[in-house]
N, C-alpha and C positions, 0 to 999 in steps of 0.2 A: 754470669749470664752470657749466653752466646750472642754474638753480633750477627744481625741479618744483613747479608750483602745483597745489593740490588743486582738483578739479572741484567746483564748487558746484552742488548740486542742491537743488531746493526740497523741502520736506517732502512735498508732493503727489506729486512725481516718485518720491521714495523709497518712498512708500506704494504707488504703482502698481507699481513694480518688485517690491516685496515681495509684493504680491498676485498678480502674474504667476508669481513663483517658487512661491508657495503653491499656486496652481492647478495648476501643472505637477507639483508633488510629490503633490498629491491624485490627479491622473490616474495617475501612476506607482503610487501605493498602490492605487488601484482595480484597475488591471491586475494587480498582484501578488496581491491578494486573490482576484481572479477565477481566476488561474492556480492559486493554492493550493487553492481549492475544487475546481477541475477535477481536480487531483492527488489530492485526498481521495476524489473519486468513483472515480477509477481504482484507488486503493488499496483502497477498499471492494469493488469488483468483483473485484480480484485475491485479496483475502482470502476472499471468498465462494467463488471457484473453488477456492482452496486447501482450504477447509473441506470442500467437496463431494468433492474428491479424497481427502482424508484419511478421510472417512467411507466412501468407496468402497473404499479400501485396507483399512480396518478390517473392512468386511463380507467382503472377499476373504480376509483372514487368518482370520476366524471360520469361513468356509466351508471353508477348507483344514484348519483344526483339526477340524471335524466329519468331513471326509473321512478324515483321518488316524485318528481314533477308529474310524470304520467299518472301515478297513483293518486296524487292530489287532485288532478283534473278529473279523474274518474270519480273520486269522492264528491267533488263539487257537483258533477253531473247527477250523481245519485241523490244528493241532497236536494237539488233543484227539482228532480223528478218526484221525490217524496213530498216536497212542499206543494207541488201541484195536485197531488192526489187527495 
């Protein structure tokens, strides 16, 4: 069976290799942080649109409630008029 000899690398070579790996990891991290920030902006915009939509829905429900109350008053007036006849 053949003996596997370890490759000897100088400390300088190991340092350079480690620095290259570190630089690559930092580049990946920068890209990930950039993508994360972009997604936060998208989330902010989406929640703003959702908030606007909910406020619009709330206004519509309130207007419907007012319309209903107006209709109830009209029905009561008609009932009172019919009762007097």
